[in-house]
C-alpha positions in Angstrom: 0.0 -0.1 0.0 3.0 2.2 0.5 4.2 1.6 -3.0 0.8 2.4 -4.4 0.6 5.5 -2.2 3.9 6.8 -3.7 2.8 6.0 -7.3 -0.5 7.6 -7.2 0.9 10.8 -5.2 3.6 11.1 -8.0 1.2 11.1 -10.8 1.1 7.4 -11.7 -1.9 5.7 -13.4 -4.6 3.9 -11.7 -3.9 0.6 -13.2 -0.3 0.8 -12.5 -1.0 1.4 -8.8 -3.2 -1.7 -8.6 -0.8 -3.8 -10.8 2.3 -2.9 -8.5 0.3 -3.7 -5.2 -1.0 -7.0 -6.5 2.4 -8.2 -7.8 4.3 -7.2 -4.6 1.8 -9.0 -2.5 2.0 -12.1 -4.6 5.7 -12.1 -4.3 5.4 -12.2 -0.5 3.0 -15.2 -0.6 -0.4 -13.3 -0.5 -1.9 -14.5 -3.8 -5.6 -13.6 -3.4 -5.8 -9.9 -3.3 -8.4 -7.3 -4.2 -7.7 -3.6 -4.7 -9.9 -0.6 -5.5 -8.0 2.8 -6.4 -9.3 6.2 -7.0 -7.3 9.4 -7.3 -8.2 10.3 -3.6 -7.8 6.7 -1.9 -6.6 3.3 -2.0 -8.5 0.1 -0.7 -6.7 -3.0 -0.5 -7.8 -6.4 1.0 -5.8 -9.6 1.4 -8.1 -13.0 1.6 -5.0 -15.2 2.2 -4.7 -13.7 5.8 -7.1 -14.9 8.4 -9.0 -13.1 9.4 -9.3 -11.1 6.2 -7.6 -7.6 6.4 -8.7 -4.5 4.5 -7.0 -1.2 4.7 -7.7 2.3 3.3 -5.2 4.9 2.5 -6.4 8.5 1.8 -4.6 10.5 -0.9 -4.9 14.3 -0.2 -2.0 15.7 -2.3 -1.0 14.8 -5.7 1.9 16.0 -7.8 4.0 15.1 -10.8 7.3 13.1 -10.0 8.0 10.4 -12.6 11.3 9.6 -11.0 9.6 8.3 -7.9 7.2 6.2 -10.2 10.1 4.7 -11.9 12.0 3.9 -8.5 8.8 2.1 -7.0 8.5 0.1 -10.2 12.1 -0.8 -9.8 11.7 -1.8 -6.3 8.7 -4.0 -7.4 10.4 -5.8 -10.1 13.2 -6.5 -7.6 10.7 -7.9 -5.1 9.0 -9.9 -7.8 12.2 -11.5 -8.9 13.2 -12.3 -5.3 16.3 -10.0 -5.3 14.8 -7.9 -2.4 13.2 -9.2 0.9 10.2 -7.5 2.7 12.4 -5.5 5.2 14.6 -4.1 2.4 11.6 -3.2 0.3 9.8 -1.5 3.2 13.0 0.4 4.2 13.6 1.7 0.6 9.9 2.8 0.2 9.9 4.6 3.4 12.9 6.5 2.5 11.5 7.3 -0.9 8.3 8.4 0.5 10.0 11.0 2.6 12.5 12.1 0.1 12.0 15.3 -2.0 13.3 14.7 -5.4 11.8 17.8 -7.1 14.2 19.9 -9.2 15.4 23.1 -7.6 12.7 26.2 -7.9 14.9 28.2 -10.2 15.6 25.3 -12.4 11.9 24.7 -12.7 11.2 28.2 -13.6 14.0 28.3 -16.1 12.6 25.1 -17.9 9.3 26.6 -18.0 10.5 29.8 -19.4 12.6 28.1 -22.1 9.7 25.8 -23.0 7.3 28.6 -23.3 9.5 30.3 -25.8 9.7 27.0 -27.7 6.0 26.3 -27.7 5.4 29.8 -29.0 7.7 29.1 -32.0 6.0 25.7 -32.4 2.7 27.5 -32.7 4.1 29.5 -35.7 5.0 32.7 -33.7 7.5 35.1 -34.8 11.1 35.0 -33.3 10.6 38.5 -31.9 8.1 37.1 -29.5 10.4 34.5 -28.1 11.8 36.5 -25.1 8.5 37.9 -24.2 6.9 34.3 -24.1 9.8 33.3 -22.0 9.4 36.1 -19.5 5.6 35.7 -19.4 5.8 31.9 -19.1 8.4 31.8 -16.3 6.6 34.6 -14.4 3.3 32.6 -14.6 5.0 29.4 -13.5 6.7 31.0 -10.6 3.4 32.6 -9.6 1.7 29.3 -9.7 4.1 27.7 -7.5 4.1 30.7 -5.0 0.2 31.1 -4.9 0.0 27.3 -4.4 1.7 27.7 -1.0 -1.1 29.8 0.2 -4.1 28.4 -1.7 -5.0 24.7 -0.9 -7.5 24.9 -3.7 -5.3 24.4 -6.8 -7.9 26.3 -9.1 -7.1 29.6 -7.6 -3.4 29.4 -8.0 -3.9 28.3 -11.7 -6.3 31.2 -12.2 -3.9 33.6 -10.9 -1.0 32.1 -12.8 -2.7 32.5 -16.1 -3.9 36.0 -15.2 -0.2 36.9 -14.7 0.7 35.4 -18.1 -2.1 37.4 -19.9 -1.3 40.6 -18.2 2.2 40.5 -19.0 1.7 39.4 -22.6 -0.7 42.2 -23.1 1.6 44.8 -21.6 4.6 43.5 -23.7 2.6 43.9 -26.8 1.3 47.1 -25.7 4.9 48.7 -25.2 6.1 47.0 -28.4 8.3 44.5 -26.8 6.2 41.9 -28.7 3.8 41.7 -31.6 1.7 38.6 -31.4 -0.4 38.6 -27.9 -2.0 35.4 -29.0 1.0 33.4 -29.8 2.8 34.8 -26.6 -0.2 33.7 -24.4 -0.4 30.3 -26.0 3.3 29.5 -25.6 3.4 30.8 -22.1 0.4 28.9 -20.6 1.8 25.5 -21.9 3.7 24.8 -18.8 0.3 25.0 -16.8 -1.6 22.8 -19.2 -2.5 19.5 -17.6 -1.1 17.0 -20.1 -0.3 14.2 -17.8 -3.9 14.3 -16.1 -5.3 14.1 -19.6 -3.2 11.3 -20.8 -3.7 9.3 -17.5 -7.6 9.8 -17.8 -7.6 8.5 -21.3 -5.3 5.6 -20.1 -7.6 4.6 -17.2 -10.8 4.8 -19.3 -9.3 2.6 -21.8 -8.3 0.1 -19.0 -11.9 0.1 -17.7 -11.2 2.2 -14.5 -14.1 4.5 -15.3 -14.3 6.3 -11.8 -10.5 7.1 -11.8 -10.8 8.2 -15.6 -13.7 10.3 -15.2 -12.5 12.2 -12.0 -9.0 12.7 -13.5 -10.6 14.2 -16.7 -12.9 16.4 -14.4 -9.7 17.6 -12.7 -8.1 18.4 -16.0 -11.1 20.3 -17.2 -11.1 22.5 -14.1 -7.4 23.1 -14.6 -8.1 23.9 -18.3 -11.1 26.2 -17.3 -9.0 28.1 -14.6 -6.1 28.9 -17.2 -8.9 30.0 -19.8 -10.8 32.1 -17.2 -7.5 34.0 -16.1 -6.6 34.8 -19.6 -10.2 35.9 -20.4 -10.5 38.3 -17.5 -7.3 40.1 -19.0 -8.6 40.1 -22.6 -12.1 41.4 -21.6 
């Protein structure tokens, strides 16, 4: 369940969580297991243990950390192949659960800035809009991280971040620093777009996890709505 919790909190798919938990349980001799996973909780039951035990873990925070997902998968494979025993696996998972593997803040902002400029070019923007898109995208992403520390509801931090992007893009064009406000805005909001959520929602729906797929799709829709609303307020 700790392995499943780490995967789910790090942006992994629902089917991956269930598959990992059941494979690890089978490797430790618990063959008959049942799991039910949603984006906000994990229920796991082991019928081979008398009396039957069922446990629940509540998932309150989710982020994107694919390195943690890969490391949990590596531990799961080691357990399944018999290379790692129960105590070693539990110790490594506990260490991984408490470890902060995120890139430094300024590196994240720099990556968001560069990708914003590149996305603007990809959407057929002119090269003289590259630096404005970089500045607007970096400022918006920095604002998203900053506001997210104060607002527990992700919607508001995404709305304010897109508002900053729209305002800066408009001001840059107004003073003649950029010329295509639409291209600058489109490129700058791309680091905020919920690409992983959309991908996981479609993957879970295709795998038959309807509740998880629909809930992730709804979360992606709310994020897209927040981004659009923030830009719309500026343009109006």
